[in-house]
TORFI-326282 format. One record per residue: residue number from 1; z, y, x of N, C-alpha, C in turn. Coordinates in Angstrom, 2 decimals, padded with zeros to 5 digits, m for minus. Atoms other than C-alpha are relative to their C-alpha. Example, Ala and Ser with C-alpha at 12.3 -4.5 7.8 and 13.67 -1.06 7.14 Angstrom:
2
r num:1; nzz:000.00; nyy:m001.19; nxx:000.89; cazz:007.80; cayy:m004.50; caxx:012.30; czz:000.00; cyy:001.20; cxx:000.90
r num:2; nzz:m000.06; nyy:m001.19; nxx:m000.82; cazz:007.14; cayy:m001.06; caxx:013.67; czz:000.73; cyy:001.09; cxx:m000.77
# end
This chain:
146
r num:1; nzz:m000.10; nyy:000.65; nxx:m000.96; cazz:m097.22; cayy:m048.79; caxx:003.92; czz:m000.88; cyy:m001.34; cxx:000.57
r num:2; nzz:000.50; nyy:001.39; nxx:m000.15; cazz:m099.01; cayy:m051.68; caxx:005.62; czz:000.81; cyy:m001.19; cxx:m000.16
r num:3; nzz:m000.34; nyy:001.20; nxx:000.94; cazz:m098.94; cayy:m055.28; caxx:003.80; czz:000.87; cyy:m000.67; cxx:001.02
r num:4; nzz:m000.81; nyy:000.95; nxx:m000.24; cazz:m097.23; cayy:m056.66; caxx:006.63; czz:001.28; cyy:000.93; cxx:000.48
r num:5; nzz:m001.24; nyy:m000.99; nxx:m000.06; cazz:m094.60; cayy:m053.71; caxx:007.17; czz:000.67; cyy:m000.67; cxx:m001.27
r num:6; nzz:m000.36; nyy:m000.12; nxx:001.30; cazz:m094.31; cayy:m054.26; caxx:003.30; czz:000.91; cyy:m001.34; cxx:000.41
r num:7; nzz:m000.86; nyy:001.48; nxx:m000.08; cazz:m093.46; cayy:m057.95; caxx:004.29; czz:000.87; cyy:000.08; cxx:000.87
r num:8; nzz:m000.52; nyy:000.21; nxx:m000.96; cazz:m091.26; cayy:m057.73; caxx:007.02; czz:001.06; cyy:000.68; cxx:m001.13
r num:9; nzz:m000.88; nyy:m000.88; nxx:000.20; cazz:m088.90; cayy:m055.27; caxx:005.24; czz:000.60; cyy:m000.82; cxx:m001.17
r num:10; nzz:m001.09; nyy:000.91; nxx:001.14; cazz:m088.53; cayy:m057.63; caxx:001.72; czz:000.20; cyy:m000.93; cxx:000.81
r num:11; nzz:m000.52; nyy:001.41; nxx:m000.44; cazz:m087.82; cayy:m060.50; caxx:004.80; czz:000.98; cyy:000.74; cxx:000.40
r num:12; nzz:m000.82; nyy:m000.68; nxx:m000.44; cazz:m085.45; cayy:m058.06; caxx:005.93; czz:000.61; cyy:m000.67; cxx:m001.26
r num:13; nzz:m000.88; nyy:000.14; nxx:000.97; cazz:m083.57; cayy:m058.07; caxx:003.03; czz:000.22; cyy:m001.10; cxx:m000.66
r num:14; nzz:m000.36; nyy:001.55; nxx:000.60; cazz:m084.10; cayy:m061.58; caxx:001.85; czz:000.64; cyy:m000.29; cxx:001.05
r num:15; nzz:m000.92; nyy:000.60; nxx:m000.80; cazz:m082.78; cayy:m062.53; caxx:004.95; czz:001.75; cyy:000.77; cxx:000.22
r num:16; nzz:m001.48; nyy:m000.19; nxx:000.34; cazz:m079.52; cayy:m060.57; caxx:004.74; czz:000.47; cyy:m000.39; cxx:m000.71
r num:17; nzz:m000.10; nyy:000.38; nxx:000.71; cazz:m079.10; cayy:m061.95; caxx:001.52; czz:000.12; cyy:m001.34; cxx:m000.29
r num:18; nzz:000.08; nyy:001.62; nxx:m000.77; cazz:m079.25; cayy:m065.36; caxx:002.65; czz:001.59; cyy:m000.21; cxx:m000.07
r num:19; nzz:m001.76; nyy:000.45; nxx:m000.03; cazz:m075.74; cayy:m067.16; caxx:002.46; czz:000.40; cyy:000.24; cxx:m001.52
r num:20; nzz:m000.87; nyy:m000.16; nxx:001.17; cazz:m073.44; cayy:m067.43; caxx:m000.84; czz:000.60; cyy:001.13; cxx:m000.45
r num:21; nzz:m000.26; nyy:m000.61; nxx:000.33; cazz:m072.80; cayy:m064.55; caxx:m000.63; czz:m000.91; cyy:001.50; cxx:m000.93
r num:22; nzz:000.85; nyy:m000.97; nxx:000.18; cazz:m075.88; cayy:m062.39; caxx:m000.74; czz:m000.73; cyy:m001.22; cxx:m000.94
r num:23; nzz:000.48; nyy:000.98; nxx:000.62; cazz:m077.06; cayy:m064.84; caxx:m002.52; czz:000.62; cyy:000.70; cxx:m002.22
r num:24; nzz:m000.89; nyy:m000.31; nxx:001.68; cazz:m074.60; cayy:m064.36; caxx:m005.89; czz:000.10; cyy:001.64; cxx:000.01
r num:25; nzz:000.51; nyy:m001.49; nxx:000.20; cazz:m074.78; cayy:m060.47; caxx:m005.39; czz:m001.03; cyy:000.04; cxx:m000.21
r num:26; nzz:001.38; nyy:m000.21; nxx:000.00; cazz:m078.18; cayy:m060.56; caxx:m005.48; czz:m000.20; cyy:m000.96; cxx:m001.97
r num:27; nzz:m000.09; nyy:000.14; nxx:000.70; cazz:m077.89; cayy:m063.06; caxx:m008.62; czz:000.85; cyy:000.98; cxx:m001.32
r num:28; nzz:m000.73; nyy:m000.98; nxx:001.13; cazz:m075.46; cayy:m061.15; caxx:m010.47; czz:m000.27; cyy:001.76; cxx:000.27
r num:29; nzz:000.04; nyy:m001.40; nxx:000.11; cazz:m076.91; cayy:m057.74; caxx:m010.02; czz:m001.98; cyy:000.34; cxx:m000.37
r num:30; nzz:001.29; nyy:000.49; nxx:000.54; cazz:m080.33; cayy:m059.11; caxx:m011.07; czz:m000.27; cyy:001.06; cxx:m001.40
r num:31; nzz:000.50; nyy:000.02; nxx:001.89; cazz:m080.27; cayy:m058.76; caxx:m014.88; czz:000.31; cyy:001.60; cxx:000.16
r num:32; nzz:m000.33; nyy:m001.65; nxx:m000.33; cazz:m078.45; cayy:m055.23; caxx:m014.23; czz:m001.34; cyy:000.84; cxx:000.59
r num:33; nzz:001.27; nyy:m000.74; nxx:m000.91; cazz:m081.35; cayy:m053.52; caxx:m011.77; czz:m001.19; cyy:m000.54; cxx:m001.87
r num:34; nzz:001.06; nyy:000.90; nxx:000.80; cazz:m083.64; cayy:m055.72; caxx:m014.66; czz:000.09; cyy:001.53; cxx:m001.45
r num:35; nzz:m000.58; nyy:m000.45; nxx:001.00; cazz:m081.81; cayy:m054.08; caxx:m017.62; czz:m000.25; cyy:002.14; cxx:000.79
r num:36; nzz:001.03; nyy:m000.87; nxx:m001.08; cazz:m082.26; cayy:m050.65; caxx:m015.39; czz:m001.18; cyy:000.74; cxx:m000.53
r num:37; nzz:001.33; nyy:m000.28; nxx:000.36; cazz:m085.71; cayy:m050.47; caxx:m015.31; czz:m000.53; cyy:m000.31; cxx:m001.45
r num:38; nzz:000.91; nyy:000.41; nxx:001.05; cazz:m086.64; cayy:m051.60; caxx:m018.58; czz:000.81; cyy:001.73; cxx:m001.11
r num:39; nzz:m000.85; nyy:m000.76; nxx:000.83; cazz:m084.19; cayy:m049.10; caxx:m019.93; czz:m001.21; cyy:001.51; cxx:000.47
r num:40; nzz:001.46; nyy:m000.97; nxx:m000.46; cazz:m086.38; cayy:m046.40; caxx:m017.72; czz:m001.18; cyy:000.14; cxx:m000.63
r num:41; nzz:001.50; nyy:m000.07; nxx:000.52; cazz:m089.73; cayy:m047.53; caxx:m019.43; czz:000.30; cyy:000.36; cxx:m001.04
r num:42; nzz:m000.14; nyy:m000.40; nxx:001.24; cazz:m088.32; cayy:m046.80; caxx:m022.86; czz:000.52; cyy:001.58; cxx:m000.46
r num:43; nzz:m001.04; nyy:m001.74; nxx:m000.41; cazz:m086.81; cayy:m042.92; caxx:m021.58; czz:m001.46; cyy:000.50; cxx:000.36
r num:44; nzz:001.02; nyy:m000.37; nxx:m000.57; cazz:m090.70; cayy:m042.99; caxx:m020.36; czz:m000.98; cyy:000.37; cxx:m001.36
r num:45; nzz:000.51; nyy:m001.36; nxx:001.60; cazz:m091.99; cayy:m043.44; caxx:m023.65; czz:m000.28; cyy:m000.09; cxx:m000.75
r num:46; nzz:m000.67; nyy:m000.58; nxx:001.03; cazz:m090.10; cayy:m041.90; caxx:m025.82; czz:m000.08; cyy:001.68; cxx:000.61
r num:47; nzz:m000.70; nyy:m002.31; nxx:m000.43; cazz:m090.44; cayy:m038.25; caxx:m023.82; czz:m000.58; cyy:000.43; cxx:m000.94
r num:48; nzz:000.82; nyy:m001.20; nxx:001.53; cazz:m092.76; cayy:m036.94; caxx:m026.64; czz:m000.18; cyy:m000.48; cxx:m000.77
r num:49; nzz:m000.18; nyy:m000.49; nxx:001.89; cazz:m091.08; cayy:m037.78; caxx:m029.43; czz:001.36; cyy:000.74; cxx:m000.52
r num:50; nzz:m001.08; nyy:m000.70; nxx:m000.28; cazz:m088.54; cayy:m036.08; caxx:m031.17; czz:001.37; cyy:m000.29; cxx:000.23
r num:51; nzz:m001.43; nyy:000.31; nxx:m001.18; cazz:m085.40; cayy:m035.20; caxx:m029.29; czz:001.19; cyy:m000.60; cxx:m001.24
r num:52; nzz:m001.30; nyy:000.96; nxx:000.21; cazz:m082.96; cayy:m037.41; caxx:m032.18; czz:m000.61; cyy:m001.26; cxx:000.76
r num:53; nzz:000.32; nyy:001.23; nxx:m000.42; cazz:m085.38; cayy:m040.59; caxx:m030.91; czz:000.34; cyy:000.11; cxx:001.29
r num:54; nzz:m000.29; nyy:m000.01; nxx:m001.17; cazz:m084.93; cayy:m039.66; caxx:m026.93; czz:001.39; cyy:m000.10; cxx:m000.48
r num:55; nzz:m001.81; nyy:m000.05; nxx:m001.43; cazz:m081.28; cayy:m038.74; caxx:m026.46; czz:000.53; cyy:m001.62; cxx:m000.70
r num:56; nzz:m000.28; nyy:000.77; nxx:m000.45; cazz:m081.16; cayy:m042.28; caxx:m028.26; czz:000.16; cyy:m000.87; cxx:000.93
r num:57; nzz:m000.14; nyy:000.51; nxx:m001.46; cazz:m082.82; cayy:m043.63; caxx:m025.68; czz:000.68; cyy:000.09; cxx:001.27
r num:58; nzz:m000.21; nyy:m000.91; nxx:m001.52; cazz:m081.55; cayy:m041.37; caxx:m023.05; czz:001.69; cyy:m000.58; cxx:000.14
r num:59; nzz:m001.62; nyy:000.24; nxx:m000.03; cazz:m077.61; cayy:m042.97; caxx:m024.86; czz:m000.38; cyy:m001.23; cxx:000.69
r num:60; nzz:000.12; nyy:001.92; nxx:m000.57; cazz:m079.15; cayy:m046.71; caxx:m023.64; czz:m000.19; cyy:000.62; cxx:001.48
r num:61; nzz:000.83; nyy:m000.81; nxx:m002.15; cazz:m080.92; cayy:m045.02; caxx:m019.83; czz:001.54; cyy:000.23; cxx:000.17
r num:62; nzz:m001.41; nyy:m000.54; nxx:m000.54; cazz:m076.90; cayy:m043.62; caxx:m019.46; czz:001.06; cyy:m001.35; cxx:m000.01
r num:63; nzz:m001.54; nyy:000.70; nxx:m000.63; cazz:m074.97; cayy:m046.41; caxx:m019.90; czz:m000.73; cyy:m001.04; cxx:000.69
r num:64; nzz:000.73; nyy:000.15; nxx:m001.32; cazz:m077.78; cayy:m048.51; caxx:m017.81; czz:000.97; cyy:000.34; cxx:001.46
r num:65; nzz:m000.57; nyy:m000.24; nxx:m001.42; cazz:m077.03; cayy:m046.55; caxx:m015.15; czz:001.46; cyy:000.30; cxx:000.12
r num:66; nzz:m001.34; nyy:m000.70; nxx:000.13; cazz:m073.34; cayy:m045.58; caxx:m015.61; czz:000.72; cyy:m002.17; cxx:000.32
r num:67; nzz:m000.81; nyy:001.00; nxx:000.09; cazz:m072.75; cayy:m049.55; caxx:m016.06; czz:m000.54; cyy:m001.06; cxx:001.75
r num:68; nzz:000.39; nyy:000.00; nxx:m000.48; cazz:m074.88; cayy:m050.36; caxx:m013.06; czz:000.70; cyy:000.44; cxx:001.32
r num:69; nzz:m000.64; nyy:m000.89; nxx:m000.03; cazz:m073.37; cayy:m047.64; caxx:m011.41; czz:001.74; cyy:m000.47; cxx:000.45
r num:70; nzz:m001.12; nyy:000.39; nxx:m000.16; cazz:m069.80; cayy:m049.04; caxx:m011.71; czz:m000.49; cyy:m001.65; cxx:000.42
r num:71; nzz:m000.14; nyy:001.41; nxx:m000.01; cazz:m071.21; cayy:m053.08; caxx:m011.08; czz:000.03; cyy:000.95; cxx:001.86
r num:72; nzz:000.31; nyy:m000.57; nxx:m001.22; cazz:m072.13; cayy:m051.01; caxx:m007.49; czz:001.46; cyy:m000.12; cxx:000.51
r num:73; nzz:m001.74; nyy:m000.31; nxx:m000.85; cazz:m068.75; cayy:m050.02; caxx:m006.97; czz:000.63; cyy:m000.57; cxx:000.35
r num:74; nzz:m001.28; nyy:001.76; nxx:000.21; cazz:m066.67; cayy:m053.56; caxx:m007.54; czz:m001.11; cyy:m000.94; cxx:000.73
r num:75; nzz:001.07; nyy:001.55; nxx:m001.19; cazz:m069.84; cayy:m055.13; caxx:m005.11; czz:m000.62; cyy:000.54; cxx:000.49
r num:76; nzz:000.65; nyy:m000.24; nxx:m000.93; cazz:m070.81; cayy:m053.86; caxx:m002.59; czz:m000.95; cyy:m000.67; cxx:000.50
r num:77; nzz:001.07; nyy:000.11; nxx:m000.50; cazz:m074.36; cayy:m054.77; caxx:m001.39; czz:000.78; cyy:m000.41; cxx:001.49
r num:78; nzz:000.24; nyy:000.45; nxx:m000.93; cazz:m073.85; cayy:m057.29; caxx:001.27; czz:m001.29; cyy:001.05; cxx:001.46
r num:79; nzz:001.26; nyy:m000.53; nxx:m000.95; cazz:m076.70; cayy:m055.55; caxx:003.25; czz:m000.21; cyy:001.65; cxx:m000.49
r num:80; nzz:000.19; nyy:m001.40; nxx:m000.33; cazz:m076.74; cayy:m051.89; caxx:004.11; czz:m001.38; cyy:001.05; cxx:m000.66
r num:81; nzz:000.87; nyy:m000.54; nxx:000.01; cazz:m080.77; cayy:m051.21; caxx:003.62; czz:m000.14; cyy:m000.11; cxx:m001.80
r num:82; nzz:m000.40; nyy:000.41; nxx:001.87; cazz:m080.58; cayy:m052.67; caxx:m000.19; czz:000.92; cyy:000.89; cxx:m000.50
r num:83; nzz:m001.32; nyy:m000.53; nxx:000.58; cazz:m077.08; cayy:m050.89; caxx:m000.81; czz:m000.57; cyy:001.29; cxx:m000.41
r num:84; nzz:000.43; nyy:m001.21; nxx:000.10; cazz:m078.93; cayy:m047.92; caxx:000.11; czz:m001.25; cyy:001.26; cxx:m001.23
r num:85; nzz:001.09; nyy:m000.23; nxx:001.14; cazz:m082.52; cayy:m048.32; caxx:m002.11; czz:000.67; cyy:m000.31; cxx:m001.15
r num:86; nzz:000.05; nyy:000.40; nxx:001.93; cazz:m080.53; cayy:m049.21; caxx:m005.26; czz:001.13; cyy:001.23; cxx:m000.03
r num:87; nzz:m000.68; nyy:m001.13; nxx:000.18; cazz:m077.92; cayy:m046.01; caxx:m004.68; czz:m001.32; cyy:001.18; cxx:m000.27
r num:88; nzz:001.22; nyy:m001.22; nxx:m000.42; cazz:m081.20; cayy:m043.88; caxx:m004.12; czz:m000.53; cyy:m000.36; cxx:m001.97
r num:89; nzz:000.93; nyy:m000.19; nxx:001.07; cazz:m082.65; cayy:m045.44; caxx:m007.58; czz:001.14; cyy:000.22; cxx:m001.16
r num:90; nzz:m001.22; nyy:m000.64; nxx:001.05; cazz:m079.56; cayy:m044.82; caxx:m009.79; czz:000.41; cyy:001.13; cxx:m000.02
r num:91; nzz:m000.30; nyy:m001.94; nxx:m000.12; cazz:m079.17; cayy:m041.02; caxx:m008.44; czz:m001.47; cyy:000.66; cxx:m000.43
r num:92; nzz:001.16; nyy:m000.13; nxx:000.77; cazz:m082.75; cayy:m041.01; caxx:m009.38; czz:m000.01; cyy:000.55; cxx:m001.70
r num:93; nzz:m000.18; nyy:000.09; nxx:001.64; cazz:m082.02; cayy:m042.38; caxx:m013.23; czz:000.33; cyy:001.15; cxx:m000.60
r num:94; nzz:m000.99; nyy:m001.39; nxx:000.38; cazz:m079.11; cayy:m040.14; caxx:m013.16; czz:m000.80; cyy:001.33; cxx:m000.41
r num:95; nzz:000.69; nyy:m001.60; nxx:m000.08; cazz:m081.28; cayy:m036.98; caxx:m012.46; czz:m000.48; cyy:000.06; cxx:m000.58
r num:96; nzz:000.96; nyy:m000.29; nxx:001.28; cazz:m084.27; cayy:m037.63; caxx:m014.79; czz:001.00; cyy:000.02; cxx:m001.30
r num:97; nzz:m000.95; nyy:000.22; nxx:001.35; cazz:m081.40; cayy:m039.32; caxx:m017.43; czz:000.32; cyy:002.10; cxx:m000.50
r num:98; nzz:m000.84; nyy:m001.48; nxx:000.15; cazz:m079.99; cayy:m035.36; caxx:m016.95; czz:m001.03; cyy:001.37; cxx:m000.48
r num:99; nzz:001.33; nyy:m001.11; nxx:000.42; cazz:m083.07; cayy:m033.41; caxx:m017.19; czz:m001.15; cyy:m000.35; cxx:m001.31
r num:100; nzz:001.40; nyy:000.54; nxx:002.11; cazz:m085.08; cayy:m035.30; caxx:m020.62; czz:001.56; cyy:000.50; cxx:m000.76
r num:101; nzz:m001.31; nyy:m000.38; nxx:000.99; cazz:m081.54; cayy:m034.58; caxx:m021.71; czz:m000.45; cyy:001.31; cxx:m000.59
r num:102; nzz:000.28; nyy:m001.43; nxx:m000.02; cazz:m082.10; cayy:m030.91; caxx:m021.11; czz:m000.80; cyy:000.13; cxx:m001.10
r num:103; nzz:001.73; nyy:000.51; nxx:000.26; cazz:m085.72; cayy:m031.42; caxx:m022.37; czz:000.21; cyy:000.19; cxx:m001.26
r num:104; nzz:000.49; nyy:000.29; nxx:001.35; cazz:m085.21; cayy:m032.98; caxx:m025.55; czz:001.12; cyy:001.44; cxx:m000.76
r num:105; nzz:m000.30; nyy:m000.72; nxx:000.91; cazz:m082.61; cayy:m030.03; caxx:m026.60; czz:m000.57; cyy:001.52; cxx:m000.07
r num:106; nzz:001.05; nyy:m001.43; nxx:000.05; cazz:m084.87; cayy:m027.27; caxx:m025.46; czz:m001.67; cyy:m000.28; cxx:m000.66
r num:107; nzz:000.97; nyy:m000.05; nxx:001.32; cazz:m087.59; cayy:m029.03; caxx:m027.94; czz:000.07; cyy:m001.24; cxx:m000.70
r num:108; nzz:m000.03; nyy:001.20; nxx:001.00; cazz:m086.75; cayy:m030.80; caxx:m030.88; czz:m000.85; cyy:m000.52; cxx:m001.05
r num:109; nzz:001.16; nyy:000.23; nxx:000.29; cazz:m089.64; cayy:m031.40; caxx:m032.14; czz:m000.95; cyy:m001.15; cxx:000.75
r num:110; nzz:001.15; nyy:001.15; nxx:m000.81; cazz:m090.63; cayy:m033.48; caxx:m028.83; czz:m000.39; cyy:000.92; cxx:000.90
r num:111; nzz:000.91; nyy:m000.71; nxx:m001.38; cazz:m092.02; cayy:m032.38; caxx:m025.40; czz:m001.48; cyy:000.79; cxx:m001.06
r num:112; nzz:001.44; nyy:m000.89; nxx:m000.04; cazz:m095.68; cayy:m032.11; caxx:m026.81; czz:m000.19; cyy:000.93; cxx:m001.78
r num:113; nzz:000.28; nyy:m001.01; nxx:000.98; cazz:m095.03; cayy:m030.24; caxx:m030.02; czz:000.71; cyy:001.36; cxx:000.44
r num:114; nzz:m000.56; nyy:m001.60; nxx:m000.45; cazz:m092.37; cayy:m027.69; caxx:m027.88; czz:000.10; cyy:000.17; cxx:001.23
r num:115; nzz:000.08; nyy:m000.64; nxx:m001.83; cazz:m093.71; cayy:m027.07; caxx:m024.22; czz:m000.32; cyy:000.90; cxx:000.04
r num:116; nzz:000.77; nyy:m001.24; nxx:m000.06; cazz:m095.68; cayy:m024.30; caxx:m025.18; czz:001.93; cyy:000.83; cxx:000.62
r num:117; nzz:m000.64; nyy:m000.85; nxx:m000.14; cazz:m091.79; cayy:m023.04; caxx:m025.59; czz:001.49; cyy:m000.73; cxx:001.54
r num:118; nzz:m000.55; nyy:000.44; nxx:m000.93; cazz:m090.19; cayy:m025.19; caxx:m022.31; czz:000.04; cyy:000.85; cxx:001.27
r num:119; nzz:m000.15; nyy:m000.66; nxx:m001.51; cazz:m088.87; cayy:m022.64; caxx:m019.21; czz:m000.75; cyy:m000.81; cxx:001.15
r num:120; nzz:001.14; nyy:000.20; nxx:m001.66; cazz:m091.37; cayy:m023.31; caxx:m016.20; czz:001.32; cyy:m000.62; cxx:000.36
r num:121; nzz:m001.29; nyy:000.68; nxx:m001.32; cazz:m087.70; cayy:m024.33; caxx:m014.04; czz:m000.36; cyy:m001.25; cxx:m001.10
r num:122; nzz:m000.41; nyy:001.80; nxx:000.63; cazz:m087.71; cayy:m027.26; caxx:m016.62; czz:m001.06; cyy:m001.00; cxx:000.35
r num:123; nzz:000.71; nyy:000.94; nxx:m000.53; cazz:m091.26; cayy:m028.41; caxx:m015.91; czz:000.61; cyy:m000.68; cxx:001.45
r num:124; nzz:000.14; nyy:m000.17; nxx:m001.84; cazz:m091.08; cayy:m027.83; caxx:m012.11; czz:001.66; cyy:m001.19; cxx:000.22
r num:125; nzz:m000.99; nyy:000.73; nxx:m000.19; cazz:m087.46; cayy:m029.90; caxx:m012.28; czz:m000.68; cyy:m001.47; cxx:m000.59
r num:126; nzz:000.78; nyy:001.33; nxx:m000.40; cazz:m089.16; cayy:m032.67; caxx:m013.99; czz:m000.65; cyy:m001.00; cxx:000.62
r num:127; nzz:000.60; nyy:001.00; nxx:m001.30; cazz:m091.59; cayy:m033.48; caxx:m011.62; czz:000.31; cyy:m000.76; cxx:000.61
r num:128; nzz:m000.04; nyy:000.69; nxx:m001.97; cazz:m089.63; cayy:m033.49; caxx:m008.85; czz:000.82; cyy:m001.57; cxx:m000.38
r num:129; nzz:m001.17; nyy:001.36; nxx:000.05; cazz:m087.02; cayy:m035.80; caxx:m010.76; czz:m001.11; cyy:m000.57; cxx:000.06
r num:130; nzz:000.88; nyy:001.06; nxx:000.02; cazz:m089.71; cayy:m038.15; caxx:m011.77; czz:m000.65; cyy:m000.26; cxx:001.71
r num:131; nzz:000.45; nyy:001.01; nxx:m001.50; cazz:m091.33; cayy:m038.22; caxx:m007.81; czz:000.97; cyy:m000.34; cxx:000.19
r num:132; nzz:m000.20; nyy:001.13; nxx:m000.92; cazz:m088.30; cayy:m039.18; caxx:m006.67; czz:000.80; cyy:m000.83; cxx:m000.24
r num:133; nzz:m000.10; nyy:001.59; nxx:001.08; cazz:m088.11; cayy:m041.60; caxx:m009.46; czz:m000.71; cyy:m000.73; cxx:001.24
r num:134; nzz:001.25; nyy:m000.15; nxx:m000.56; cazz:m091.40; cayy:m042.61; caxx:m007.92; czz:000.16; cyy:m000.50; cxx:000.85
r num:135; nzz:m000.91; nyy:000.54; nxx:m001.12; cazz:m089.55; cayy:m042.90; caxx:m004.24; czz:000.31; cyy:m000.69; cxx:m000.15
r num:136; nzz:m000.61; nyy:000.82; nxx:m000.32; cazz:m087.20; cayy:m044.63; caxx:m005.18; czz:m000.87; cyy:m001.33; cxx:m000.43
r num:137; nzz:000.95; nyy:000.71; nxx:000.68; cazz:m089.48; cayy:m047.15; caxx:m007.48; czz:000.15; cyy:m001.32; cxx:000.87
r num:138; nzz:001.05; nyy:000.71; nxx:m000.65; cazz:m091.47; cayy:m047.91; caxx:m004.80; czz:001.04; cyy:m000.91; cxx:000.79
r num:139; nzz:m000.42; nyy:000.91; nxx:m001.69; cazz:m089.18; cayy:m048.59; caxx:m001.61; czz:001.39; cyy:m001.20; cxx:m001.09
r num:140; nzz:m001.23; nyy:001.21; nxx:001.03; cazz:m086.42; cayy:m051.19; caxx:m004.59; czz:m001.65; cyy:m000.96; cxx:000.07
r num:141; nzz:000.55; nyy:001.49; nxx:000.43; cazz:m089.83; cayy:m052.79; caxx:m005.04; czz:m000.62; cyy:m000.12; cxx:001.31
r num:142; nzz:000.28; nyy:000.84; nxx:m000.84; cazz:m090.86; cayy:m052.94; caxx:m001.54; czz:000.58; cyy:m000.57; cxx:000.55
r num:143; nzz:m001.20; nyy:001.16; nxx:m000.12; cazz:m087.17; cayy:m054.26; caxx:m000.81; czz:000.06; cyy:m001.71; cxx:m000.37
r num:144; nzz:m000.15; nyy:001.11; nxx:000.95; cazz:m087.80; cayy:m057.00; caxx:m002.87; czz:001.36; cyy:000.32; cxx:m001.40
r num:145; nzz:m001.59; nyy:m000.55; nxx:001.08; cazz:m084.93; cayy:m055.07; caxx:m005.58; czz:m000.62; cyy:m000.26; cxx:m001.65
r num:146; nzz:001.20; nyy:m000.02; nxx:001.16; cazz:m087.80; cayy:m055.05; caxx:m008.56; czz:m000.93; cyy:m001.25; cxx:000.05
# end
């Protein structure tokens, strides 16, 4: 996307989140979104670790996903574009979490050590989850949520 178009999208969200309600929503959502993003980075960093380590990281990731999901249900975003984008991000994170837990079960010594035993369907599923997550992260960044 051209920088001017990205700026328009960013300006659109900023415009829709203006006003007392929008600023309060954005202020309250920001630490939850940052927490989810930090947990995602931890999962990515630990994906090659033994399953016991990855399970702990995935548990924290799952809590962050659930926390933001519950908060979004209780506090609808005043902007439909930002709401859809954040929902897509939560959904992509949940998909990656589910696939990562499955992979950890199949590779107790870690994906690096056990990837030869990993069915091709899981490798494909993990790649698809990462692709969906990249799209959601790009969109969240483009409109100013990250």
